[in-house]
N, C-alpha and C positions, 0 to 999 in steps of 0.2 A: 561464553554465552552464545546460545544458538540464535542465528538470524533466520527469519522466515522469508527473506527477500534478498536478492542480490544487490550489493552496494557497489555498483560498477561506476567508476569515474567517467566513463563515456556516456552514461545515462543522462539525458537532458534534465532530469529531475534531481541529479546527484546533489547539487548545491542546496536543495530543499530538504534533503534527507539526512542532515547531520545531527540534529538535536533528537536524541532518543531518551530524554529525561522521563517522559511518561511511560514509554515502553519498558524502561529499566525497572519501573516500580511494579510491573505486573508479574504475577506468578506464572510459571510455565503452563499451568492449566488454563489460566485466563488468556494467555497468548494463543494457545492451541485453539480455544473456542473462537476467539476473534478471527484468527486466520482461516479457520474452517468456514465460518459464516461468510467472510469476505470472499473467499475463493468460490464458494457455492453461488454467491450473488454474481460474481464475475462470469462464471460459467453460464448462468441463466441469461445474462445480458449478451454474452458472446453468441449464444445460440440464436438470439432474436435480431442482433445487429451485426456490425462488423467486429471482428476479433480484436481484442486489446493486444497491444505489443507487450513483450516481456518487460520493457522499461515502464510502461503504463501500469502493468500489474504490480510490479515491485513498488511503485510509488503509491498506489492505492492501498496495498497491504501495509506499507509504512504509515500512511495516513491513518488507517484504522487503528493500528497499534499505538499511535502517538496522539490520538484525539485531535487530529487536524480537522477542522470543520469541513463538512462535505461541500459547502459552497466554495471554500478555498481550494479543495482538491479539484473540483470541477473547473474552476477558473484556470488553475495551473495546467490542467490537461488540455483545455482549449487553447491556451497560449502556446503550448509546446506542440 
């Protein structure tokens, strides 16, 4: 199965990125669409503010693919 983000054990979000139940249910086309939209949004935000780290980008893409609520993603990004 293709992963659209790095699952790096040294990533501070690694422990939050273990459950891929929702992601596994998606078709490859659905995954591609979600990743494309998420990366486009990340690029737009990075152009206006400070650049996201690779670890933050991986966690955000994971969150989008696995239906993690945006409030939870934001909270975890602020904590780490």
